[in-house]
N, C-alpha and C positions, 0 to 999 in steps of 0.2 A: 606154315605158320613161321611168323618171323621170330627170332629170338633175338632180345634187345639185353649188351652186355656193357658194362660201363668199361671205357675209354679208359680209367683209372687200373680196372681190375684186371682188362685184357694188356696194358702193356705190363704189370707186376708180373704177368704168367711169364711174358718173353724175357723179361729182366731176369725171372726165376730161372728158364730155359736157357738163357747165353751162359748164366752162373752155372751152372750144373752139364751142360753139354759140350757149348763151344769152348768153356776157357776161359770166360771172362771173372775176372778178378775181384774179390766180393770189396775189396776196395774201390774199384773202377767204377761197380755199382754204387755205391753211396757217393760218388763224386758226382756220379749223374744226379740222383736224386738230388744233392744241394743244387745241383744246377737248376733244376726243375723248379724248386721253391724260392730261387732268387731271383727265375725270369720271370716265376708269377708273378713276386712282388714290382717288378719292372714297370717301365711305361712303354716296354714290346708285349705285356701279354696280351693287353687287347686284340693286337693283330694277330696272332699267336693262334688266338681265340677264336677270330672270325673265319682265320685258315683251317685248322681244323674241321669247325661249323662247316666249309662250304664243303670238303673235302669230303666227311661225312656224308653231306645231302647229296653228292654227285655218286657215291658209291648206292648209297640208297635208291636213288634214280634210277639207276642200271636194271636192266629189264632181259633175264634169262631166258 
């Protein structure tokens, strides 16, 4: 059975864990979020989207 989870939710969980367990400061996490918003509206956004889609497809195609 395959479990599908949104990449946004997964990244949110990772950032939450880093803030709580690895000592990432909340201000640093906020800066990372703002960087994500600015990247999403930039001209490099389609390239990042293609890259993440290709990596997800590659991981999804791995047979264990």
